Every structure is written in C-alpha cells, then in structure tokens.
N, C-alpha and C positions, 0 to 999 in steps of 0.2 A: 424405389423408395429412398428418400434421403436418410443419411445415417447421423445419429447423434450419440456422443459419448458423454456420460455424466461422471465427473470426477468428484467423489464425495469424501470429505474428511470427517470421519465420525467424531474426532476429538475437538472439533471446532465449536465454540460457542456454548450456550446454555443447553442442557439436555432437554430433549423434546419428549412429550408424553407418548407419541406414537411414531413408528417408522415413517419416513417421508418418501421412501423410494417409490411406493405405489402412486402417490400423488404426482410425482414428477413424470413417471413413465406414462401415466394416463394423459397428462397435458401434452407431452411430446408426441404421443401416438395420435392424438386428435389433430395435431398440426402436420401430420404426414411423415413423421420420423420413425425409423426403426432405432430404438434406443437401447443402449447398454450401460449398466451401472458398473463403474470401476472404483474400488476403495483405495484411498491413498495409503501407501505403505509407509513404514517408519522413515524411509529415505526421502519422502516428499512426493509431490505431484508432478515435478518436472519431467521425469522419465515417462510417465503415462501420457502426458501431453505430447512429448517428443515422438513417441511411438505411434500416436493416433492422428496427429494434426494433418497429415497428408491424405489420410484414408477416410476422414469424416467431413461432414458439412457443418457440423455444430459441436462445440464443446461447451458443456454446462459446468460451471464451477460452483460447488456446494461446500463452502468453508469460509474462512476468514481472509484477511489481507495477505497472509503468508501463502496460503493456497493459491490465491489469484496470481501473486507474483511468480510462483513456481510454474504455473500453467502458462503465463505470458512468456517466461523464459523458454519453456519447452516448445511453444508455438514458434517463437522467433528463431530458435536454433534449427527447427525442422525445415524451414523454408516453406512450410505449408501456410495456408491462409483461410482456415475455417472461421466461421462466426464464433464469437465467444459470448455466452450469456452468463450472468452472475446471479446466483441465489445467495444472498448474504446470510451466512450462518455462523459468523464469528462474533466476537465481543464488541469490538470498536467499529469495524466495517468502514474504514476511511474511504476505501475505493468506491464502495456503493454510495456513501454519502456524497462524494464528489459528483457522481453521476446522477444524483437525485432519485435513486432507486428506492422502492419500498423496503423498509428495514424489518417489517413484520414478515416472518418467513412464509406464512400461509398466503398473505397478500402477494408476496413476490412470486410464488409458484403460480397463483391465479393469473398474475400479470403476464405470464408467458403467452397466453392466448390473446392478449390485447394487440392492437396495431403497433408495429415496431418501427424504429428507425435505427440507422447505423451510425455509430461514432467511430471515427478512425483515430484511435488513441495512440499516443506516443509510448514507446518503451524506453527504458533507461539501461544503457550498457555501461558496465564497469569492469575493467580488467578482463575483458573477454567473456564476462558473465552478464546476466540480465536481471533487472528488477522491474517490478510493476510501477512503483510510484515513489519509493523512498529509500534514501541512504542517509543515515544520521549518526553523528559522533557525539561522544561526551556522556557523562554520568546520567544526565537527565533522560536522554532517549534510551541509553543502555538499560536504565532501571525498568523500562517497559518490558524488555526481553526476559527479565528475571521473574515476572509474574507467572506463577505456576498455572497449569491448565485448570486444576481444581478450583483455584482461587478466582480465575477469570470466569469460570462457569457459574460460580456461586454469587459473586459480587458484581460481575459485569464491568461496565465502564468505570465505576467507582474504584475498582482495584487499580486501574491504570492511573487515574487522577491522583490517588493516594500515593502510589509509588513514584509517579512523576514529580509531584510537588515535594515529596520527601527527598527525592534525588536532587532537585534543584537546591534545596536548603543545605545539602551536604556535599555539593560538588567541589571537585578539585580541578583547577584550570589546567589546560594543556596549551602548548604553543603550536600554532597551525599556520600553514602557508597555503593560500588558495590562489591559483593562477588561472585566469580566463584569457580569452583572446583580446579582451579590452583592458584588463587591469590586473593588479596583483595585491593581495591582502595578506598581511602578516600581523598576527595578534595573539595575545594570551586570551584563551576562550573558554567558555563553559559549555557551549553546545553549538553544533554545526549541522544544518539540515539542508539536504539537496532533495527537492521533490518536484513533482508535476501535478500534485493534487491539492485542492483547497483544504481538505480535512487531513490533519496529521496528529497522530498520537493522542486521540481523544479531544483535541481542540478543533472543533468542526469548521472554524473560520480562521485557522492559523495563517493561511495564505489565500485570502479571499479572491485575489486576482488570478490565481492559478486554475488552469483547466487541463484535463488529460489530453486535449487535442489542440493546445495553443502553440505548440512548436517551441517551447522554452523550458529550461530547467530553472526553478526558482530556488535561490540560495539564501539562507538565513545564517548569520553568524552572530552569536551572543558573546560579547566580550566579558572578561572577568568582572564581576560585579559584587557590591556589598549586599547585605540582606534587604535593605530598603529598595534598592534597584531591582533585585530579584522579584520582590513582591509586586512592584510596579509592572515588571515584564509579564508576570503571570496574569495580572489583571488585564493588561492590554491584549495578551494572547487570547483570553476568553472573549474579548470584545472584537476580535478581528483587526486589531490595530497595533500589533506587536512591532511593526516596522517604524512606528513613531518614536520608539524609545531611543535615547541617545547612545545606548550601549549595544544596539542591534544594527547590524549592517545587512541590507537586503539588496541583492542584485539578481539579474536574469542573464542567462547565457545558454548556449547550445552545447558547450563542452568546457571542461575544466580539469585541472589537476590539483590534488590535495596531498600534502604531506603533513604529518603531525608527530609529536613526541608522546611518550607515555601510554598512548592508547593501544589496547590489545584486542578490543572487541568493537564492532560497529553494528548498528541496527539496520537490517535490510528488510523492508516490508514487514516490520514487526518482529522479526526473528534475529537471533544473535549469529554473527559470522565473524571470523578472525579479521582483524584490521591490518592493512598494509598500505603503502602509498597507492593512491587511487588515480586512475585516469577514467573520467566519466564523460559520456556523451549521449546526446539524445538520438533516438532512432524514431524519426517522425512518422506518424500514421501507420505504424507497423501492425497494430492489432485492431481488427474489426469487431466492435462490440455492439450487440443487438440489445437495445433498451426500449421500454415502452415510450411511445411518441410524446407523452405528456410529462416525461421525467425531468426534462431540463427546460 
C-alpha cells in the first residue's frame, strides 16, 4: 500500500467547526494510501518533511503559505521526490491561488479524489536554504509578517490588506543593489519582491505572468515614491498592472544577488526571517505537485 503523510498546522487560517483529520484520512484511504497525520511543531514543518520525504509516496500540506514553503524546503533538502498535495488552510493562500486550487477547505478535501495531474514546480534557493515562492524586502511586505495569528484568523485577507496599505503609506526607503546575469540595478527603494507565483501578499494578480513551473524568478522593485505614486502603485497592483508604473522595475532571471542597507528582516513565504546579503537562484522542476486536472 502507498504511504501518505499529512503535515497539519493547527494554527493556520480560520478556525474550523469540526476536526478535519477524519475527512482527510477517509479520502486518502479511498485512494489506496496508508495515511499518517503529523502536527507541525513550533519549529515548523521543514523537519517533518525532511524526515519523511524519502519514505512516503505523498505528502499533504494542510496549512498556509509558510507551511507549504517549509515542506518544500524539507523535500528539497531530503533528496526525496514524493508527490505534494496542498489543502489550503491559511489566510491568504497565495500558493494555492496560483495553482488554481479550491480555496474552500471542504471542497479542497473532496477534490483529492478527482482526476489529478502533476505540476513540476520550481523551488527557490537562497543562501543554502529554500523557499516555496517568495522572498520580499521592505516595510510593505514586512508588515504582513507582523499580523498576529489571532488577527489573521478573525479578519482573514482584510488584515493583510490593511497592514500592507498602512505599511506602504509609512514606508522608509532603503538602498538596494540587485545583480543578475544580465544587468545591475541600484536604487533607493520601498519594496523588493522575488517570486515565482502570480499571487503575492493578498494581491492575487501582482505578477500575472508568473507561474510556479515557468523556470523564472520574477523580480519587482518599487523605487522611493511620494504619496500620489504609492496610491497609483496600489491601484495598479490590484489590477494586475503594477509593472506599468514608472517607479516599478520588473525583470525576470534565474539567479540574482541582493545587498541592501538598513534592513533587518525579510519576508519568506509570509514569515519573518533575519535579512542579510542574498544569493538567490531557481531550482527548476524540483517539486512534483498533484492538483485536480481542471485547476489550471
């Protein structure tokens, strides 16, 4: 019998009325898996994925974007190659949105039994560590990491939008240097985003041309801007046209280096991490993700 490991983060997303473990086990058993539920410890899901990736056929992520990123990191480090299935249970669920997965949890569980296809998704390596889809700098993206779990669970995406827009209006610029194989950018900036997903930080079409399996890192850099320009950038971000603004630089690359002054914290898959000079590169096609055939 095939083996499945379910890595469940109980702190992710809105609280549910009933335990979900039975529903998940029932679906996986019906698909011929011997399933085990593992609960994410305070240190995160990476170690659980690292320990189980070589021994199981399927890992099921039940949590938000941070949990997915940690699982991707564990799988990548392990050298194993299990299928990954995502049951979005976070607040924003950028990764699931990019894949076109059902965001309703009950529907997502039911979709496990639908015909599936495999997406060979890229991973992001930075300084010898791994991210699922996002590394972001600046007060705007950092503000998302300061949203407390209770607030996220109560107010959902609105909590992120409020914090993000408030962060944009009070941002302090930093000097950044971005070096790719093709060019070099030096600027006084308000936000820098390196991602391989179309949905980033509550903006579902921030990078509409990005896909998890397109073999590219999508880089946005927002230069120091006045209030009028910031409001225009927010509006264009909501419309999926942020790259049209004169103060936004958009490039694609497979690897880059970043140095910046003043910054102490960066946003990695929605969670706060200490910032230092970054070497970032794409790991193409590393993660095999099973999704319903009609998702994309």
